[in-house]
DSSP file (Angstrom, degrees, kcal/mol; ACC not computed):
  #  RESIDUE AA STRUCTURE BP1 BP2  ACC     N-H-->O    O-->H-N    N-H-->O    O-->H-N    TCO  KAPPA ALPHA  PHI   PSI    X-CA   Y-CA   Z-CA
    1    1 A M     >        0   0    0      0, 0.0     4,-2.2     0, 0.0     5,-0.2   0.000 360.0 360.0 360.0 -19.1  -18.2   10.8   11.4
    2    2 A Q  H  >  +     0   0    0      1,-0.2     4,-2.6     2,-0.2     5,-0.2   0.887 360.0  56.1 -61.4 -37.2  -20.3    9.6    8.4
    3    3 A L  H  > S+     0   0    0      2,-0.2     4,-2.4     1,-0.2    -1,-0.2   0.937 107.6  47.1 -59.9 -47.4  -18.7   12.4    6.3
    4    4 A L  H  > S+     0   0    0      1,-0.2     4,-2.4     2,-0.2     5,-0.2   0.910 111.7  51.0 -61.4 -42.7  -15.2   11.2    7.1
    5    5 A S  H  X S+     0   0    0     -4,-2.2     4,-2.3     1,-0.2    -1,-0.2   0.912 110.8  48.6 -60.1 -44.2  -16.2    7.6    6.3
    6    6 A D  H  X S+     0   0    0     -4,-2.6     4,-1.8     2,-0.2    -2,-0.2   0.887 110.3  51.5 -64.4 -39.7  -17.6    8.8    2.9
    7    7 A I  H  X S+     0   0    0     -4,-2.4     4,-1.5     2,-0.2    -2,-0.2   0.939 111.6  46.0 -63.3 -47.3  -14.5   10.8    2.1
    8    8 A V  H  < S+     0   0    0     -4,-2.4     3,-0.3     1,-0.2    -2,-0.2   0.909 111.6  52.6 -62.1 -42.3  -12.1    7.9    2.8
    9    9 A R  H  < S+     0   0    0     -4,-2.3    20,-1.8     1,-0.2    21,-0.4   0.854 118.3  36.4 -61.9 -35.2  -14.4    5.5    0.8
   10   10 A Q  H  < S+     0   0    0     -4,-1.8    -1,-0.2    -5,-0.1    -2,-0.2   0.553  88.4 116.1 -98.1  -8.7  -14.3    7.9   -2.2
   11   11 A M     <  -     0   0    0     -4,-1.5    19,-0.5    -3,-0.3     4,-0.1  -0.168  69.2-124.8 -65.1 159.4  -10.7    9.3   -2.1
   12   12 A V  S    S+     0   0    0     18,-0.1    -1,-0.1    17,-0.1    -4,-0.1   0.616  84.5  91.0 -81.1 -12.9   -8.4    8.5   -5.0
   13   13 A Y  S    S-     0   0    0     -5,-0.1    18,-0.3    98,-0.1    17,-0.2  -0.743  85.3-116.6 -88.5 123.7   -5.6    6.9   -2.8
   14   14 A P        +     0   0    0      0, 0.0    96,-2.6     0, 0.0     2,-0.4  -0.366  44.0 178.6 -59.7 131.6   -5.9    3.2   -2.3
   15   15 A F  E     +A  109   0A   0     94,-0.2    13,-1.8    -4,-0.1     2,-0.3  -0.999  14.1 177.8-143.8 134.9   -6.5    2.5    1.4
   16   16 A I  E     -AB 108  27A   0     92,-2.0    92,-2.6    -2,-0.4     2,-0.4  -0.962  15.6-150.3-135.1 157.6   -7.1   -0.6    3.6
   17   17 A V  E     +AB 107  26A   0      9,-2.4     8,-2.8    -2,-0.3     9,-1.5  -0.986  23.2 175.8-123.0 136.0   -7.6   -1.2    7.3
   18   18 A F  E     -AB 106  24A   0     88,-2.9    88,-3.0    -2,-0.4     6,-0.2  -0.975  28.5-112.3-142.4 156.9   -6.5   -4.5    8.8
   19   19 A E    >   -     0   0    0      4,-2.6     3,-2.6    -2,-0.3    86,-0.2  -0.337  42.7 -98.7 -78.8 164.1   -6.3   -6.2   12.2
   20   20 A P  T 3  S+     0   0    0      0, 0.0    -1,-0.1     0, 0.0    85,-0.1   0.794 126.1  57.3 -55.4 -28.1   -2.9   -7.0   13.9
   21   21 A G  T 3  S-     0   0    0      2,-0.1    37,-0.2    36,-0.0    42,-0.0   0.505 123.7-105.9 -80.5  -3.6   -3.3  -10.6   12.6
   22   22 A G    <   +     0   0    0     -3,-2.6    25,-2.1     1,-0.3     2,-0.2   0.287  69.1 146.9 100.9  -9.9   -3.6   -9.3    9.1
   23   23 A Q  B     -F   46   0B   0     23,-0.2    -4,-2.6    -5,-0.1     2,-0.3  -0.436  49.0-127.4 -64.2 125.7   -7.3   -9.8    8.5
   24   24 A I  E     +B   18   0A   0     21,-2.5    -6,-0.3    18,-0.4    21,-0.2  -0.597  33.1 172.0 -75.1 129.3   -8.6   -7.0    6.2
   25   25 A V  E     +     0   0A   0     -8,-2.8     2,-0.3    -2,-0.3    -7,-0.2   0.596  61.5   9.5-113.8 -18.0  -11.6   -5.2    7.7
   26   26 A A  E     +B   17   0A   0     -9,-1.5    -9,-2.4    16,-0.1    -1,-0.3  -0.991  55.1 175.7-159.8 154.8  -12.2   -2.3    5.3
   27   27 A S  E     -B   16   0A   0     -2,-0.3     2,-0.2   -11,-0.2   -11,-0.2  -0.967  23.6-124.7-152.0 163.7  -11.0   -0.9    2.0
   28   28 A N     >  -     0   0    0    -13,-1.8     4,-2.0    -2,-0.3     3,-0.3  -0.655  34.7-101.2-108.3 173.1  -11.9    2.0   -0.2
   29   29 A R  H  > S+     0   0    0    -20,-1.8     4,-2.6     1,-0.2     5,-0.2   0.857 119.6  57.8 -61.5 -36.0  -13.0    2.0   -3.9
   30   30 A A  H  > S+     0   0    0    -19,-0.5     4,-2.4   -21,-0.4    -1,-0.2   0.904 108.1  46.1 -63.6 -40.1   -9.5    3.0   -5.1
   31   31 A F  H  > S+     0   0    0     -3,-0.3     4,-2.8   -18,-0.3     6,-0.3   0.891 111.0  53.1 -68.7 -37.3   -7.9    0.0   -3.4
   32   32 A E  H  X S+     0   0    0     -4,-2.0     4,-2.1     2,-0.2    -2,-0.2   0.905 111.2  46.4 -63.1 -41.2  -10.7   -2.3   -4.8
   33   33 A R  H  < S+     0   0    0     -4,-2.6    -2,-0.2     2,-0.2    -1,-0.2   0.926 114.2  48.1 -65.0 -44.7   -9.9   -0.9   -8.3
   34   34 A L  H  < S+     0   0    0     -4,-2.4    -2,-0.2     1,-0.2    -1,-0.2   0.923 120.8  35.4 -62.4 -45.4   -6.1   -1.3   -7.8
   35   35 A S  H  < S-     0   0    0     -4,-2.8    47,-3.0     2,-0.2    48,-0.3   0.745  98.7-130.9 -83.9 -24.1   -6.4   -4.9   -6.5
   36   36 A G  S  < S+     0   0    0     -4,-2.1     2,-0.3     1,-0.3    -3,-0.1   0.370  70.3 115.6  87.0  -5.9   -9.3   -6.1   -8.6
   37   37 A Y        -     0   0    0     -6,-0.3    -1,-0.3    -5,-0.2    -2,-0.2  -0.695  63.1-127.7 -95.0 148.8  -11.1   -7.5   -5.6
   38   38 A N     >  -     0   0    0     -2,-0.3     4,-2.4    -3,-0.1     5,-0.2  -0.441  34.1 -98.0 -86.7 172.1  -14.4   -6.1   -4.3
   39   39 A A  H  > S+     0   0    0      1,-0.2     4,-2.1     2,-0.2     5,-0.1   0.876 122.7  51.0 -59.5 -41.2  -14.9   -5.1   -0.7
   40   40 A E  H  > S+     0   0    0      2,-0.2     4,-0.6     1,-0.2    -1,-0.2   0.917 110.6  48.5 -64.8 -43.2  -16.5   -8.4    0.4
   41   41 A E  H >4 S+     0   0    0      1,-0.2     3,-1.1     2,-0.2    -2,-0.2   0.924 110.7  51.4 -61.8 -43.9  -13.7  -10.5   -1.2
   42   42 A L  H >< S+     0   0    0     -4,-2.4     3,-2.0     1,-0.3   -18,-0.4   0.884 103.2  58.3 -62.5 -38.7  -11.1   -8.3    0.5
   43   43 A R  H 3< S+     0   0    0     -4,-2.1    -1,-0.3     1,-0.3    -2,-0.2   0.677 102.8  55.0 -66.5 -15.1  -12.7   -8.7    3.9
   44   44 A S  T << S+     0   0    0     -3,-1.1    -1,-0.3    -4,-0.6     2,-0.2   0.368 105.3  70.6 -93.9   4.9  -12.3  -12.5    3.6
   45   45 A M  S <  S-     0   0    0     -3,-2.0   -21,-2.5   -21,-0.2     2,-0.3  -0.698  72.6-129.1-118.4 166.1   -8.5  -12.1    3.0
   46   46 A T  B >   -F   23   0B   0    -23,-0.2     3,-1.1    -2,-0.2     4,-0.4  -0.767  31.7-112.8-105.8 161.9   -5.4  -11.2    4.9
   47   47 A I  G >  S+     0   0    0    -25,-2.1     3,-1.3    -2,-0.3     4,-0.1   0.819 115.5  63.4 -62.2 -29.2   -2.9   -8.5    3.7
   48   48 A M  G >  S+     0   0    0      1,-0.3     3,-1.2     2,-0.2     7,-0.8   0.756  91.4  64.0 -69.8 -23.3   -0.3  -11.3    3.2
   49   49 A E  G <  S+     0   0    0     -3,-1.1    -1,-0.3     5,-0.3    -2,-0.2   0.649  97.6  57.9 -72.8 -13.4   -2.5  -12.9    0.5
   50   50 A L  G <  S+     0   0    0     -3,-1.3    30,-3.5    -4,-0.4    -1,-0.2   0.416  87.1 103.9 -94.2   0.3   -2.0   -9.7   -1.6
   51   51 A R  B <  S-C   79   0A   0     -3,-1.2    28,-0.2    28,-0.2    -3,-0.0  -0.310  89.3-105.3 -78.5 165.1    1.8  -10.0   -1.6
   52   52 A E  S    S+     0   0    0     26,-0.7    -1,-0.1     1,-0.3    27,-0.1   0.894 122.4  36.9 -57.0 -42.1    3.8  -11.2   -4.5
   53   53 A S  S    S-     0   0    0     25,-0.1    -1,-0.3    -5,-0.1    -2,-0.1  -0.865 101.1-138.0-110.6  93.9    4.3  -14.5   -2.7
   54   54 A P        +     0   0    0      0, 0.0     2,-0.3     0, 0.0    -5,-0.3  -0.121  31.9 163.1 -59.1 147.2    0.9  -15.1   -0.9
   55   55 A S        -     0   0    0     -7,-0.8    -4,-0.2    -9,-0.1    -9,-0.1  -0.971  41.7-137.3-155.8 154.1    0.8  -16.3    2.6
   56   56 A R  S    S+     0   0    0     -2,-0.3     2,-0.3    -8,-0.1    -8,-0.1   0.591  81.6  89.1 -90.0 -12.0   -1.8  -16.4    5.4
   57   57 A K  S    S-     0   0    0     -9,-0.1     2,-0.3   -11,-0.1   -35,-0.1  -0.679  73.1-133.2 -92.9 138.8    0.8  -15.4    8.0
   58   58 A V        -     0   0    0     -2,-0.3     3,-0.1   -37,-0.2    -2,-0.1  -0.621  28.1-108.7 -83.8 145.6    1.6  -11.8    8.9
   59   59 A D     >  -     0   0    0     -2,-0.3     4,-2.0     1,-0.2     3,-0.4  -0.660  27.4-160.7 -75.0 106.9    5.2  -10.8    9.2
   60   60 A P  H  > S+     0   0    0      0, 0.0     4,-2.4     0, 0.0    -1,-0.2   0.820  88.6  56.9 -63.0 -29.9    5.7  -10.3   13.0
   61   61 A E  H  > S+     0   0    0      2,-0.2     4,-2.2     1,-0.2     5,-0.1   0.894 107.1  48.4 -67.0 -38.9    8.8   -8.1   12.4
   62   62 A L  H  > S+     0   0    0     -3,-0.4     4,-2.4     2,-0.2     5,-0.2   0.931 111.7  48.9 -66.1 -45.3    6.8   -5.7   10.2
   63   63 A I  H  X S+     0   0    0     -4,-2.0     4,-2.5     1,-0.2    -2,-0.2   0.923 112.3  48.8 -60.5 -44.2    4.0   -5.4   12.8
   64   64 A A  H  X S+     0   0    0     -4,-2.4     4,-2.3     1,-0.2    -1,-0.2   0.891 110.3  52.1 -62.6 -39.5    6.5   -4.8   15.6
   65   65 A K  H  X S+     0   0    0     -4,-2.2     4,-1.1     2,-0.2    -2,-0.2   0.917 111.4  45.7 -63.6 -43.9    8.2   -2.1   13.5
   66   66 A V  H  < S+     0   0    0     -4,-2.4     3,-0.4     1,-0.2    29,-0.3   0.918 113.6  49.5 -66.4 -43.0    5.0   -0.3   12.8
   67   67 A I  H  < S+     0   0    0     -4,-2.5    -2,-0.2     1,-0.2    -1,-0.2   0.892 115.4  42.9 -63.2 -40.0    3.9   -0.5   16.4
   68   68 A S  H  < S+     0   0    0     -4,-2.3    -1,-0.2    -5,-0.2    -2,-0.2   0.613  94.5  99.5 -84.9 -11.2    7.2    0.8   17.7
   69   69 A S     <  -     0   0    0     -4,-1.1     4,-0.1    -3,-0.4    -3,-0.0  -0.481  62.0-150.4 -79.5 145.4    7.6    3.6   15.1
   70   70 A D  S    S+     0   0    0     -2,-0.2    -1,-0.1     2,-0.1    -4,-0.1   0.496  84.9  37.5 -86.8  -5.1    6.7    7.2   15.9
   71   71 A A  S    S-     0   0    0     -5,-0.1    -2,-0.1     1,-0.0    -3,-0.0  -0.921 103.9 -75.2-139.6 161.9    5.9    7.8   12.3
   72   72 A P        -     0   0    0      0, 0.0     2,-0.5     0, 0.0    22,-0.2  -0.250  49.2-122.0 -56.6 149.0    4.2    5.8    9.5
   73   73 A V  E     - D   0  93A   0     20,-2.9    20,-2.8    -4,-0.1     2,-0.4  -0.837  20.9-152.1 -99.1 129.7    6.4    3.1    8.0
   74   74 A R  E     + D   0  92A   0     -2,-0.5     2,-0.3    18,-0.2    18,-0.2  -0.865  19.5 172.8-104.2 134.0    7.1    3.3    4.2
   75   75 A L  E     - D   0  91A   0     16,-2.4    16,-3.2    -2,-0.4     2,-0.6  -0.991  31.6-133.9-138.4 144.7    7.8    0.1    2.3
   76   76 A D  E     + D   0  90A   0     -2,-0.3     2,-0.3    14,-0.2    14,-0.2  -0.900  43.7 162.9 -93.8 126.2    8.2   -0.8   -1.4
   77   77 A R  E     - D   0  89A   0     12,-3.1    12,-2.7    -2,-0.6     2,-0.5  -0.820  40.2-118.0-135.7 171.9    6.1   -3.9   -2.0
   78   78 A K  E     - D   0  88A   0     -2,-0.3   -26,-0.7    10,-0.2     2,-0.5  -0.984  26.4-152.5-115.3 125.7    4.6   -6.0   -4.8
   79   79 A L  E     -CD  51  87A   0      8,-3.1     8,-2.9    -2,-0.5     2,-0.6  -0.864   5.3-145.8-101.1 126.6    0.8   -6.2   -4.8
   80   80 A R  E     - D   0  86A   0    -30,-3.5     6,-0.2    -2,-0.5     5,-0.1  -0.829  19.5-151.0 -91.5 120.4   -0.7   -9.3   -6.4
   81   81 A T    >   -     0   0    0      4,-2.9     3,-1.5    -2,-0.6   -45,-0.2  -0.308  30.3-100.3 -84.1 171.8   -4.0   -8.4   -8.1
   82   82 A K  T 3  S+     0   0    0    -47,-3.0   -46,-0.1     1,-0.3    -1,-0.1   0.847 125.2  54.4 -59.7 -34.5   -7.0  -10.7   -8.5
   83   83 A S  T 3  S-     0   0    0    -48,-0.3    -1,-0.3     2,-0.1     3,-0.1   0.561 121.8-108.2 -77.3  -7.4   -6.0  -11.3  -12.1
   84   84 A G  S <  S+     0   0    0     -3,-1.5    -2,-0.1     1,-0.3     2,-0.1   0.348  71.1 144.2  96.2  -6.2   -2.5  -12.4  -10.9
   85   85 A E        -     0   0    0     -5,-0.1    -4,-2.9     1,-0.1     2,-0.6  -0.412  45.6-136.8 -65.9 142.2   -0.7   -9.2  -12.1
   86   86 A I  E     -D   80   0A   0     -6,-0.2    -6,-0.2    -3,-0.1    -1,-0.1  -0.912  22.3-168.0-104.7 119.7    2.1   -8.1   -9.9
   87   87 A L  E     -D   79   0A   0     -8,-2.9    -8,-3.1    -2,-0.6     2,-0.4  -0.892  21.3-126.9-111.4 135.5    2.1   -4.3   -9.3
   88   88 A P  E     +D   78   0A   0      0, 0.0    25,-2.7     0, 0.0    26,-0.4  -0.673  41.0 171.6 -76.0 128.9    4.9   -2.3   -7.7
   89   89 A V  E     -DE  77 112A   0    -12,-2.7   -12,-3.1    -2,-0.4     2,-0.5  -0.979  35.1-135.9-137.6 150.0    3.5   -0.2   -4.9
   90   90 A E  E     -DE  76 111A   0     21,-2.3    21,-2.7    -2,-0.3     2,-0.5  -0.927  27.6-158.3 -99.0 131.1    4.7    2.0   -2.1
   91   91 A V  E     -DE  75 110A   0    -16,-3.2   -16,-2.4    -2,-0.5     2,-0.6  -0.939  10.2-164.5-114.7 130.8    2.8    1.2    1.1
   92   92 A V  E     -DE  74 109A   0     17,-2.5    17,-2.2    -2,-0.5     2,-0.4  -0.955  17.7-173.2-114.9 111.4    2.6    3.7    4.0
   93   93 A I  E     +DE  73 108A   0    -20,-2.8   -20,-2.9    -2,-0.6     2,-0.3  -0.856   9.9 167.8-112.4 138.7    1.4    1.8    7.1
   94   94 A D  E     - E   0 107A   0     13,-2.4    13,-2.4    -2,-0.4     2,-0.4  -0.909  28.8-113.8-140.1 170.4    0.4    3.3   10.5
   95   95 A V  E     - E   0 106A   0     -2,-0.3     2,-0.6   -29,-0.3    11,-0.2  -0.838   9.3-149.6-111.7 142.2   -1.3    2.0   13.6
   96   96 A F  E     - E   0 105A   0      9,-3.4     8,-2.7    -2,-0.4     9,-1.8  -0.957  23.0-158.1-106.3 121.7   -4.6    2.9   15.2
   97   97 A R  E     - E   0 103A   0     -2,-0.6     6,-0.2     6,-0.2     9,-0.0  -0.767   9.8-129.4-103.9 145.3   -4.5    2.5   19.0
   98   98 A N    >   -     0   0    0      4,-2.4     3,-2.2    -2,-0.3    -1,-0.1  -0.165  45.7 -84.0 -77.5-178.0   -7.4    2.1   21.3
   99   99 A S  T 3  S+     0   0    0      1,-0.3    -1,-0.1     2,-0.1    -2,-0.0   0.717 130.8  57.4 -65.1 -20.0   -7.8    4.2   24.5
  100  100 A A  T 3  S-     0   0    0      2,-0.1    -1,-0.3     0, 0.0     3,-0.1   0.441 119.6-110.0 -87.5  -0.5   -5.5    1.9   26.4
  101  101 A G  S <  S+     0   0    0     -3,-2.2     2,-0.2     1,-0.3    -2,-0.1   0.538  72.6 139.1  86.5   6.1   -2.7    2.6   23.8
  102  102 A E        -     0   0    0      1,-0.1    -4,-2.4     2,-0.0     2,-0.5  -0.584  64.6-101.5 -86.0 147.7   -2.9   -0.9   22.3
  103  103 A A  E     + E   0  97A   0     -6,-0.2    -6,-0.2    -2,-0.2     3,-0.1  -0.545  48.4 164.5 -67.4 115.7   -2.7   -1.5   18.6
  104  104 A Q  E     -     0   0A   0     -8,-2.7     2,-0.3    -2,-0.5    -7,-0.2   0.817  62.2  -3.6-101.2 -42.4   -6.2   -2.2   17.5
  105  105 A F  E     - E   0  96A   0     -9,-1.8    -9,-3.4   -86,-0.2    -1,-0.4  -0.942  57.4-140.8-143.7 163.7   -6.0   -1.8   13.7
  106  106 A F  E     -AE  18  95A   0    -88,-3.0   -88,-2.9    -2,-0.3     2,-0.4  -0.948  15.3-160.7-121.7 149.0   -3.4   -0.8   11.1
  107  107 A Y  E     -AE  17  94A   0    -13,-2.4   -13,-2.4    -2,-0.4     2,-0.4  -0.978   5.7-167.0-131.2 148.6   -4.2    1.3    8.1
  108  108 A A  E     -AE  16  93A   0    -92,-2.6   -92,-2.0    -2,-0.4     2,-0.4  -0.993  13.1-154.6-141.9 131.2   -2.2    1.5    4.9
  109  109 A F  E     -AE  15  92A   0    -17,-2.2   -17,-2.5    -2,-0.4     2,-0.4  -0.821  19.1-152.0 -95.9 142.7   -2.2    3.8    1.9
  110  110 A H  E     - E   0  91A   0    -96,-2.6     2,-0.5    -2,-0.4   -19,-0.2  -0.957   6.1-160.9-119.2 135.8   -0.9    2.3   -1.4
  111  111 A V  E     - E   0  90A   0    -21,-2.7   -21,-2.3    -2,-0.4     2,-0.5  -0.971  20.6-132.1-116.7 119.8    0.8    4.3   -4.2
  112  112 A D  E     - E   0  89A   0     -2,-0.5     4,-0.4   -23,-0.2     3,-0.3  -0.583  19.3-169.0 -71.3 118.6    0.9    2.6   -7.6
  113  113 A L     >  +     0   0    0    -25,-2.7     4,-2.9    -2,-0.5     5,-0.3   0.413  59.8  97.7 -92.5   1.9    4.5    3.0   -8.8
  114  114 A R  H  > S+     0   0    0    -26,-0.4     4,-2.2     1,-0.2    -1,-0.2   0.925  88.0  42.3 -58.6 -46.5    3.9    1.9  -12.4
  115  115 A S  H  > S+     0   0    0     -3,-0.3     4,-2.4     2,-0.2    -1,-0.2   0.894 114.9  51.1 -69.9 -36.9    3.7    5.4  -13.8
  116  116 A R  H  > S+     0   0    0     -4,-0.4     4,-2.4     2,-0.2    -2,-0.2   0.930 112.3  46.3 -63.1 -44.5    6.6    6.6  -11.7
  117  117 A R  H  X S+     0   0    0     -4,-2.9     4,-2.4     2,-0.2    -2,-0.2   0.881 111.0  52.7 -66.3 -37.6    8.8    3.7  -12.8
  118  118 A S  H  X S+     0   0    0     -4,-2.2     4,-2.1    -5,-0.3    -1,-0.2   0.923 110.5  47.6 -62.9 -44.1    7.8    4.3  -16.4
  119  119 A N  H  X S+     0   0    0     -4,-2.4     4,-2.4     2,-0.2    -2,-0.2   0.888 111.1  51.4 -63.7 -39.7    8.7    8.0  -16.1
  120  120 A E  H  X S+     0   0    0     -4,-2.4     4,-2.4     2,-0.2    -2,-0.2   0.899 109.7  50.0 -63.8 -40.7   12.1    7.1  -14.5
  121  121 A N  H  X S+     0   0    0     -4,-2.4     4,-2.0     2,-0.2    -2,-0.2   0.895 110.5  49.5 -65.8 -39.9   12.8    4.6  -17.3
  122  122 A E  H  X S+     0   0    0     -4,-2.1     4,-2.0     2,-0.2    -2,-0.2   0.920 111.7  48.6 -64.1 -43.4   12.0    7.3  -20.0
  123  123 A L  H  X S+     0   0    0     -4,-2.4     4,-2.6     1,-0.2    -2,-0.2   0.900 109.2  53.2 -62.5 -41.0   14.3    9.8  -18.2
  124  124 A R  H  X S+     0   0    0     -4,-2.4     4,-2.8     1,-0.2    -1,-0.2   0.890 107.6  51.5 -61.6 -39.6   17.0    7.2  -18.0
  125  125 A K  H  X S+     0   0    0     -4,-2.0     4,-1.8     2,-0.2    -1,-0.2   0.910 110.6  48.5 -63.0 -42.5   16.8    6.6  -21.8
  126  126 A V  H  X S+     0   0    0     -4,-2.0     4,-0.8     2,-0.2    -2,-0.2   0.927 113.6  46.4 -63.7 -45.2   17.1   10.4  -22.4
  127  127 A I  H >< S+     0   0    0     -4,-2.6     3,-0.8     1,-0.2    -2,-0.2   0.922 111.7  50.9 -64.3 -44.2   20.1   10.6  -20.2
  128  128 A D  H 3< S+     0   0    0     -4,-2.8    -1,-0.2     1,-0.2    -2,-0.2   0.830 114.0  44.9 -63.0 -31.9   21.8    7.6  -21.7
  129  129 A A  H 3< S+     0   0    0     -4,-1.8    -1,-0.2    -5,-0.2    -2,-0.2   0.560  96.4  98.4 -88.1  -8.9   21.3    9.0  -25.2
  130  130 A A  S << S-     0   0    0     -4,-0.8    -3,-0.0    -3,-0.8    -4,-0.0  -0.379  83.0 -97.6 -80.3 156.0   22.4   12.5  -24.3
  131  131 A P    >   -     0   0    0      0, 0.0     3,-1.8     0, 0.0    -1,-0.1  -0.285  39.1-104.7 -65.3 159.4   25.9   13.9  -24.9
  132  132 A N  T 3  S+     0   0    0      1,-0.3    -2,-0.1     3,-0.0     0, 0.0   0.688 114.7  68.1 -59.9 -20.4   28.4   13.8  -22.0
  133  133 A A  T 3  S+     0   0    0      2,-0.1    -1,-0.3     0, 0.0     2,-0.2   0.468  70.1 120.5 -83.4   0.1   28.0   17.5  -21.4
  134  134 A L    <   -     0   0    0     -3,-1.8     2,-0.4    -7,-0.1    -4,-0.0  -0.467  43.3-169.4 -68.6 129.8   24.4   17.2  -20.2
  135  135 A V        -     0   0    0     -2,-0.2     2,-0.4     2,-0.0    -2,-0.1  -0.972   7.9-151.3-121.4 135.1   24.0   18.5  -16.6
  136  136 A M        -     0   0    0     -2,-0.4     2,-0.4     2,-0.0    -2,-0.0  -0.893   7.8-166.4-108.5 137.8   20.9   18.0  -14.6
  137  137 A V              0   0    0     -2,-0.4    -2,-0.0     1,-0.1     0, 0.0  -0.979 360.0 360.0-121.7 132.7   19.8   20.4  -11.9
  138  138 A D              0   0    0     -2,-0.4    -1,-0.1     0, 0.0    -2,-0.0   0.429 360.0 360.0 -92.4 360.0   17.1   19.6   -9.3
């Protein structure tokens, strides 16, 4: 299991693990880079403190939604970094259940949407400047 732990710690996708009450218990280097916080700082925080409008309380509706879902839950959120910068992120949250089937932890991957949004804005500029006869095919 050490190999799996090392892989998660080093992977490029920002990743955190938190308790049902929102307390962060683990993070990987990519999440630490994205947020600006080190692992020790993150373990002293809740996930709600990383929101655009920080709070110590977890959203009970969100937790209930993740627990009752058969698949990971995807959300567009704003992440507040240590420097105060607000970043657009897509968060994919799922639940880790103990042997009794109870929610023991939640884990979340974060996707930084800044480059995606920048690309969308550039494409929008091209489309807006193009003649009416332009057709796009996916």
